[in-house]
C-alpha positions, -999 to +999 in steps of 0.1 A: +000+000+000+013+034-009-002+052+021-009+083+000-035+106+013-065+116-008-064+152-020-082+176+002-117+181-014-124+216-028-150+238-013-181+235-034-217+245-035-245+221-026-280+231-037-304+219-010-341+219-014-359+224+020-395+216+025-410+245+045-446+244+059-468+270+043-471+285+078-434+294+077-428+331+079-425+347+044-404+375+060-397+386+095-419+417+091-429+419+128-393+427+137-384+446+105-355+470+113-344+454+145-321+428+130-288+433+112-274+401+097-288+380+126-277+346+137-305+322+148-297+289+163-321+261+173-311+231+195-335+203+202-328+173+225-351+147+240-354+167+273-353+204+263-349+229+234-335+263+230-336+291+205-308+316+205-308+348+186-278+371+181-297+400+166-270+422+152-237+415+136-209+428+158-233+436+187-226+417+220-262+408+228-282+376+227-318+366+232-325+331+245-357+311+247-356+278+265-383+252+270-390+216+279-424+208+264-441+240+251-422+270+237-451+292+245-443+289+282-405+288+278-381+311+297-370+341+277-338+360+287-320+390+271-283+397+278-258+422+267-220+415+269-200+424+287-226+429+314-224+461+334-201+478+309-223+509+309-233+507+272-268+515+262-291+486+258-296+477+221-334+474+224-360+493+244-388+474+263-412+476+233-386+463+209-377+435+233-413+425+236-417+423+198-386+402+195-398+379+223-432+374+206-415+367+173-391+342+188-420+323+206-439+322+173-409+309+154-401+284+182-436+269+179-430+261+142-395+248+149-407+226+177-434+211+154-411+205+125-379+195+143-380+160+128-383+175+093-353+198+099-332+168+111-343+146+081-334+174+056-299+178+071-293+141+070-305+139+034-282+167+024-252+150+040-261+116+024-264+132-011-233+153-008-212+123+003-225+103-026-210+129-049-242+148-058-243+186-062-280+188-055-301+174-027-338+175-033-367+160-013-384+129-025-418+143-019-435+175-008-463+171+017-495+189+014-495+225+027-458+227+021-434+242-004-397+239-014-371+266-010-336+261-022-303+273-007-268+268-020-245+258+009-207+257+008-191+224+019-160+203+017-179+171+017-165+149-011-180+121-031-166+086-032-129+085-041-119+069-074-087+057-058-104+031-035-127+002-044-151+009-015-174+037-028-189+058-001-173+053+033-191+061+065-179+066+101-200+058+131-204+081+161-180+072+189-190+046+215-173+040+248-158+005+251-174-012+281-141-028+291-122+005+288-143+035+299-115+059+289-115+046+253-140+053+225-142+035+192-155+047+158-163+022+130-154+029+094-177+010+070-186+007+033-220+023+029-233-001+001-225-033+020-220-023+056-187-041+055-163-031+083-132-014+069-114-003+100-116+012+135-105+045+150-096+040+187-092+071+209-077+069+244-086+098+267-075+111+301-102+134+312-107+159+285-073+153+270-067+129+241-038+106+250-036+086+217-054+078+185-049+045+168-062+034+133-068-003+128-075-015+092-097-046+090-090-055+053-058-059+033-070-032+008-074-006+036-046+015+050-043+041+077-045+069+051-080+058+040-092+056+076-077+090+084-094+105+053-127+089+062-125+105+097-118+139+082-148+135+059-169+125+090-160+159+105-169+180+075-202+160+071-211+170+107-203+207+097-226+203+067-254+189+089-252+218+112-251+243+083-282+228+066-299+227+100-293+264+106-303+273+071-336+256+075-341+274+108-334+308+092-357+302+062-385+290+084-382+321+105-384+344+075-347+353+075-322+350+047-299+320+048-269+326+071-241+344+052-216+322+070-228+290+052-239+304+019-218+294-012-210+324-034-197+318-069 
């Protein structure tokens, strides 16, 4: 085996079709003029959810809505950083009320459609890693419509230099016999065949060692290392598609930080 590393994939544009409910905000008119290149982030777990708005580029303020079951009764907080610095608050009480109302309305839709958001991000990653430049939904449910966004990514398609096609990497799992060690499996997507393992030894938050273990003669450490790097950029693409969906559903433009410009 030559051990040559695959070339670093070029940054490219992926056109993603996102199925928005017709109830999605056509534009954030209720807060028109209050936002300047905003950043809106939505996190959903089995136990709780949060919607974080950084309303103005370069302004050290954030608005946060957190809830467990219903966003309508979630906890809303507004903070300016650094606190107590003596700077004027970016919003008066009326403006804050408008922003809170808008965030609660957006949160209701996000909460209702969180599975759709996740499925769209997973589809985009799957299509990009298969070498496609476009990721479109298989169907459009009733009372929905498709909006497209072009997102920049370094996710590459299958390498012509290996016989395995698309290669996937599992999420890390802790080894039962070694609690300080986690394992990631590298597999061939089309067959599920195990190609290798990535073993990480930790001491607290520190990484002590990383070992790559090929499972087939045609697999070398360079392939396993490249697969892991692609796993990381796929996670980045997932997050970027997720945030883009959140922005579009809220009536905002796609985040400038993830948009691909020719």
